[in-house]
C-alpha positions in Angstrom: 48.8 205.8 147.0 47.2 205.3 143.6 48.5 201.7 143.4 47.0 201.0 146.8 43.7 202.5 145.7 43.6 200.3 142.5 44.5 197.2 144.5 41.8 197.9 147.1 39.3 198.8 144.4 39.9 195.4 142.7 39.5 193.6 146.1 36.3 195.5 146.7 35.0 194.7 143.3 35.8 191.0 143.4 34.7 190.5 147.0 31.2 191.8 146.1 30.5 188.5 144.4 31.3 186.5 147.6 29.0 188.9 149.6 26.2 188.6 147.0 26.4 184.8 146.8 26.4 184.5 150.6 23.6 187.0 151.0 21.4 185.3 148.4 22.1 181.9 150.0 21.3 183.2 153.5 18.1 184.9 152.3 16.9 181.7 150.6 17.8 179.5 153.5 16.3 181.8 156.1 13.0 182.3 154.2 12.7 178.5 153.7 13.4 177.9 157.3 10.9 180.5 158.4 8.1 179.5 156.1 8.8 175.8 156.4 9.0 175.7 160.2 12.5 174.1 160.1 14.9 173.8 162.9 17.5 176.6 163.1 20.7 174.6 163.0 24.4 175.4 163.6 24.7 175.5 159.8 22.0 178.2 159.6 23.7 180.2 162.3 27.1 180.0 160.5 25.6 181.0 157.2 24.1 184.1 158.7 27.3 184.9 160.6 29.6 184.3 157.6 27.3 186.5 155.5 27.6 189.3 158.0 31.4 188.9 158.3 31.8 189.0 154.5 29.6 192.1 154.3 31.5 193.8 157.1 34.8 193.1 155.3 33.4 194.5 152.1 32.2 197.5 154.1 35.7 198.1 155.5 37.2 197.9 152.0 34.6 200.4 150.9 35.2 202.9 153.7 39.0 202.8 153.1 38.3 203.5 149.4 36.0 206.3 150.4 39.1 208.2 151.7 41.6 207.2 149.1 39.6 206.8 145.8 39.8 209.5 143.1 36.1 208.8 142.6 35.2 210.4 145.9 35.4 214.2 146.1 34.4 216.8 148.7 35.0 219.7 146.4 32.3 222.2 145.4 30.0 221.0 142.7 30.0 217.3 143.8 26.3 217.0 143.7 26.1 218.2 140.1 28.5 215.5 138.9 26.6 212.1 138.8 29.8 210.0 139.2 31.1 211.9 142.2 27.7 212.2 143.8 27.1 208.4 143.4 30.4 207.4 145.1 30.6 210.2 147.6 27.0 210.2 148.8 24.6 207.6 147.3 26.7 204.4 147.3 28.4 205.0 150.6 25.1 206.0 152.4 23.1 203.0 151.0 25.9 200.5 151.8 26.2 201.9 155.4 22.4 201.5 155.9 22.6 197.9 154.4 25.4 197.1 156.8 23.3 198.3 159.7 20.3 196.1 158.6 22.5 193.0 158.3 24.1 193.6 161.7 20.7 194.2 163.3 19.2 191.1 161.7 22.1 188.9 162.9 22.0 190.4 166.4 18.2 190.0 166.7 18.4 186.4 165.7 20.9 185.6 168.5 18.4 186.9 171.1 15.4 184.8 169.8 14.6 181.5 171.5 12.7 179.7 168.8 13.8 178.7 165.3 11.0 180.5 163.4 11.9 183.8 165.0 15.6 183.3 164.3 14.9 182.6 160.7 12.5 185.5 160.4 14.9 188.1 161.9 17.7 187.2 159.4 15.3 186.7 156.5 13.6 190.1 156.9 16.7 192.2 157.7 19.0 190.6 155.1 16.3 191.0 152.4 16.0 194.7 153.2 19.7 195.0 153.0 19.8 193.2 149.6 17.1 195.7 148.3 19.3 198.6 149.4 22.4 197.1 147.8 
């Protein structure tokens, strides 16, 4: 189990860069589209979708790690140890909230009919998610 945990931790650690790059690219693209009154293209839609998928994959890695990592503990005194508190409570909670914001942003953009609103939905919710991350 320890080997599995280390492999998954490496995947989680490496994949974060893919997520971060996609998230930054999506935020920049969506803000430019929103402020510049651009047309919401199939490329815009795919960038938002791939960003959400990459984050969801990262989220799954993280939640599996939540149950197998030695850095997560449910023992008494967890809140007084900063490393255990961070991984058991703070990191997992903030990433869950960020995942919800990304999912909401993507879902809301699909329901909008004009380009400006599509860009705005993704731009706002993905930016909030990045701030949480």
